[in-house]
N, C-alpha and C positions, 0 to 999 in steps of 0.2 A: 599209515599214519596220516597221509594227506586226506584220506577218506574220512577218518575220524575228525580231523580238524574242520573239514567242510561240513560235516554233520553238526558239529558244535556251533559253527557260525550260523548255520540255518536255524538251529534251535534258539540261538540268541536273538536273531532277527525276528523269528516267529513270536518269541516272548515280548519283544519290544512292540511288535505290531499289535499283539493282543492287549498290551498295557495301554498303548495309544488309543486303540479302538475303545477300550473300556473307559478311558478318560473322556474322550469326546462324545461317546454314546451314553455314558452313565453319569460321570462326575460333573462334566461341564453343564449339562442341563440343570442339574441340581443346584450348582453354584449360581447360575443365572436366575433360577427360580427363587433362591434365597435372597439374592440382591434385589429382585423385584418386590419380594415380600417386605424387605427392610424399607424400601422406598415407599411402599404403600402404607407401612406402619407409621413412618414419619409423617406422611400426609394425613393419616387418620388422627395422629396425635395433634397435629396443627389444627385440624378441623374441630377436634374435641376441645382444644384450648379456646378457639374462637367461640364455640357454642357455650362453653362455661362462662366466658366473659359476657356474652349476650344474656345468658340466664341470670347472672348476677345483676346486670343492669336492669333487666325486667323485674327482678325481685325487689330491687330498690324502688323502681317506679311504682310497682304494685303497692308498696307500703304507703305511698302518697296518693293512691288512687282516689280515696275519699275526698281529700283536699282539692285535687284537680277537678273532680266531679262537681264539688261545690263551687269552684271558680267558674267552671263551664256553665253551670246553672245561672250564676250571677250575670255572666256575659250574655246569656240567652235572654234573661229578663231585661237587661239593659238595651240590647238590640235584638228584638224577637224576630221570628220568621213570618209573622203576620202583623198587620197594622195595629190591631188591638188598641185603637184610640179611645174606646169607651173606658177601658181600665185606667188609662192615663188621666182622663177627665175626672173619673171618680177619685183618683188619688189626690187631686188638687184640693178636695175638701179638707183632708188632713193637714195639708200644707197651709191652707188658709187659717185653720184653727190654731195651729202652732205659732204662726206669725202675727195673727191679729188682723190681717188684711181681709178684705171681702172680694171674692171673685164675682165680677159682674157679667162677664161673657167669655166664651171660649169658641174660637173659630178654627176649624181644621180644613185645610185645602186639599186639593187633589195630589196624590202621590206622583212624584217625578223620578224618572230614571236617573241614576247616578251618572255624573259626567266627571271623568278624571281631570284634575287641573293640568293645564299645559305647562311644560317646563319653561321657565323664563331665564333668559341669559342676561346677566348683569352687564350693563353697558356703562362706559365711562361718561362722565359729565362733559358736555360740549364746552369748548373754550368760548369765553365771552368775546364778542367783537370789540375791538378797541374804539374808544370814543375820541372825538376831536379830529383835527386835520392830520392825517397820516401821510401827507404828500411829501416827496423828497425835498421840497422847498423849506421844510421846517428848519428853524435855526438850530445849530448844534448846542448853543447855550441853553435853549429851552429843553432839549433832550437831556442834557447833563443835569439840569436842575430838577427834572421831573422825578418824583419819588416812585419806587416800584410798587405796583398794586399788590395787595395781599392775595396770597393764593386762595383759590376757592376751596372750601372743605370738600373732601372726597365724599362721593355719594355712597350711602349705606348699601351694602351688598343685599341683594334680594334673598329671602329665605329659601332654603333648599326644598324643592318639591319632592315628597316621598309618597309613592303609591305602592299598592300591592296588586300584582297581576291576578290574584284570586278574587278580588273585588271588581266586579264588572257591572255595566248597566243592566245585564240580564238578571243579576241576583241581588243587587243593592239599589235601594230607592230612598228618597227623602220625602218627608211629609211636612209642609209648612204649617205652623200653628201660631195663632195669635191669642194671647191671654190678656184680658183687661181686668184690673183690680183697683180697689179704692182703699186708701189708707195713707198714713204718714210716710215720711221718707224712711224712717227706721223700719216700719212694717213692710214697706215695699222691698227694702234691702234684705230683710229676713226672708220674705217670700221668695225673692230671686235666688238667694243662696240655697234654700231648702228644695226648691223645684229642680235646681241643677244637681243637687246631691241625692235626688230620689233614685228609686230602683230603675226607672226608665230613663235612658239617656235623652236629655233635652238640651240642645245647644242654643243658647240665647244669642242672637246676633244684633238685635235692636231693642232699645228701651226709650220710650217717649213718655212724657208726662204733661198733664194739663190741670189747671186749677179752676174751680168754679167760684164765682163771686157771690153766690147766694149763701146766706148764713143758714146753718142747720138750727133746728129747734134746740134752744138751750145753749147755743154756741155764742161766743162773744161777737159783737158787731164787727162785720168785715171778714169774719172767718168763713172759710169754705172748704169743701171736700176736694181732695187731690186724686186724680185718676192716673194710673200708670198702665201702659200697654207694653207687653213683652212679646217680641217676635222672635221665632226660632224654628228649629227643625227637630222632628223625630226621625228615626232611622229604622229601616227594615232590611234584614239580611236573610234571603231565602236559601235554605239548604239545597244545593244542586242535586243531591241524591234523593231528595224527597219529591214525590209526585204531587204533593199538596200545593195548590196555587196560592200565592200570596194574596191576602185580602187587601185590595187596593181601594176599597170603597171609601169615599170621603165622608166623614161625619158632618152633619149639619151644625151650624152655630148653636151653642148651648148656653143658656143663662146660668150663671154661677149659683 
């Protein structure tokens, strides 16, 4: 009886050992592999969701590719990669015809490397020094009767300087241009507006005028021609990825 019970216990222990060994050697690796697969599947789903969102974004951007390309072409015409001053000078003929003014001369200077504006810190206005005798011997009655001086108006804040780190002296330059025209005030105003609204960006910074006293043929006595000189800048932005050197050759002064 004891022998049979001992055999039964040994058989039970053996079965338990076999079951435990089968679990750790066969089932546990499969469970770990299944858990790893589920984690990888979750990561794959997340990656696919991110990719689908990016594809949707690119699909929407692609739908506006033509308009963006047209905008880019317009910006390249406005600020080209080469000086192309001859094209700008030729465009002034159309501006003169539409405004009625006559271009007498165009002078193009040497290209200059861009210099970023320095940040300016707004400083408070200095207090004005008091006038009169400020010695302690001043009578109290005079001090009591003195009216308070009005407060000085606050100095206007300086405009905020905004720069782009991608625009540097190595890839951006300015070309000074001076244009002389003849015509009335209305014609000069129309010419100025048209030349600033042209395809090439031209920033006018100075406008001067002068009148001649000699009368033209057929003009009333004392009437003369009025000359206007517009000073400003053209701009050149070189593509840093391009190996083509920017044409920095200054064009000579040209009669209109």
